N, C-alpha and C positions, 0 to 999 in steps of 0.2 A: 324183774318187770316183763310184762306179756306187751308185744306189740300186736296188732290182729290188720290185717291188710284183706280189704276185698278185692277180689281178682277185677280186673279191667275191663273195659266193654267187649260186648259180642252183640253180631248183628241181631241177635234176638234180645237183647238189653234196648235196641234203638228201634226195634219194631214194636216192643213192648208184647213180646211175645214169654209165656212161663216157660222157663229150663227145668226147674227141678233138677233130677238126676240126669238128664240128659247130657251128653257129654259135648258142649259145644266150644269150639274154638275162639279165641279173641279174634278182633278183627283187626285191623291196621291201629285205630284210634286206641283200642285196649294196649295192644304192644307200645306204643308212645307215651300211655299214661304209665304202663309198667315201670319205663325207663324216668318217665319224671318222679316217680314214688322213690324209685333206687335213688335217687339222686338227693331226694329227701332223706333220707333214710342213711346216707353213707358213711356218717361219723359214727355210726352206733356199729359194734361188734357183738352180733349174735353169737350166742353158745350153741344154737341149733334152731332150723327152720322145720315148722309141721306144717302139713300141707295137706290138704284135700285132693286125693287123687285123682278128680274129673279135671280135665285138659286145659280149662281156662285158669284154675288156682295154680296149676301146674306151671304152664307157661308162663305166669304173673312171677312166682317163685322162683324159676329159673333166671329170667331175666333180673330180678333182684338180687339173685346171688352170683351174676356173672363175674363180678371183681372181688367175691368174699371168697367161694369156696366154702361156704359153711355147709354141715353136713344135711341132708333135709330127708326127711322121714314123711312116709305119706301115712294119713289116719283116716279111715271111712266114716268115725264118728264125726269129723266137720266137715263132712259132704253135704250140700244142700238139701234141704227137705223134700221126702219125694210128694211130687204132687199130682201124682195119679194119672186121672183124665184130661188133667189141665196142660200137662206137659205137652208144650207145642201149638199153643192155643194162646189166642190173647188175651191180657191178663183180664183175671174175673172181674167182674161188678160187685162179688163176694168177697174181695180180698181182704177188709177190714174184718170180716166174722172168719173166715178163712186163718186169720193171723191170730184170733184173740184167745189165749187160753181158758179163758171163762166159757167160751162156745166148745173148746176141744172137736169141732167137729171131723168127720172124715168124709165129708160131704166130697164129691166128684172122686172116692177114692184117696185121697191125698193121706199123708204120713200124720196123725194126729198131733197136734201142736205138744200136750203132754207126751207123747212119746220121742218127739221131736227134741223138746227140752231136756228128757231124762238122758236120750243118749250125749248130748252136747254137755250138760252139767259131769257129767260121771265122765267125760273126757275131763273137763276143766279141774274137775276134782283131783284127778290123777297128774296132772301138766302142776297144778300147784302143790302137792304134795314130792313129787319127783324133782322139781326143776326151779325149787324156792328161790334160791339164789343167784339162779340165770337169767342171762336175756333170752327170751325166745320169740321168734317170730312164727305167726300164724297165719297162713295165708289160706281163705277161706270165701263163704258166699256172704250173699245179703242178710239172709235167715239166719243163719250161724253168728253173725256181727252182731244181731239184733239180741240173739240168748245171751253171748257173751257181755254185752250190755248191762242186761237183765242181771245178770249173774256178780255183776262186779257192785250194780248199782242199786240192788234188790227192789227192780222195779219189774217185776214179772206179772203184777196184777195190773199194771196202770194201763190199760187199755190194749189196743192191739200191737203186735210186735210190727206191723209194716211201717210204723212210721220212725222205726228205731233202727233200720237198716244202714248201713255205711254207703256211702255210694261207691260207686265203680274206681277202683284203686286208691280212695279214701284210707286213713288210718286210724285209729286208737290205742290209746298206750293205757295199761292198767298195773297198778303194782298186785303183788300177792297177797297183801292185808286185805284188799278189798277196796281201795279207794280208785275213782277214774282219776287218772294227773293229766287226761286232754282235754 
């Protein structure tokens, strides 16, 4: 099984500021959320945790792992999408267009959705092959969580990815055969 957790809240989430690859830490609410998520997942024995190397994801993974001592590896392929000139700026009114695979724009120097999709999907293909019979926890970001959803639900072209993000510290469960279990 694949368990996917989006990192906890940051101050920039609260202020609706685009983070992308900026390395923003969790705030106090995000830390509390990570502990709550940890308790919700406490009965699951993960074989491995794979985490984005950005601090907000690393801290979330660390909290979830406090009582487990599971091996954590970091993989830049599950970092958030590069948001170019939008990083550090209020959410764009173009948000739905920027997250639409059909548009695939690099307006504002954002990482094209298709490039982002290829990065995340190649990661998922590898995880699926390598850890098929394992319970894996991924700790990542909203955009990555949306692409994971489309990967397992064959819904990449069903409109903007912006409405498929997990909420902060929300989790989803997928099986490696491709069916969504959550």
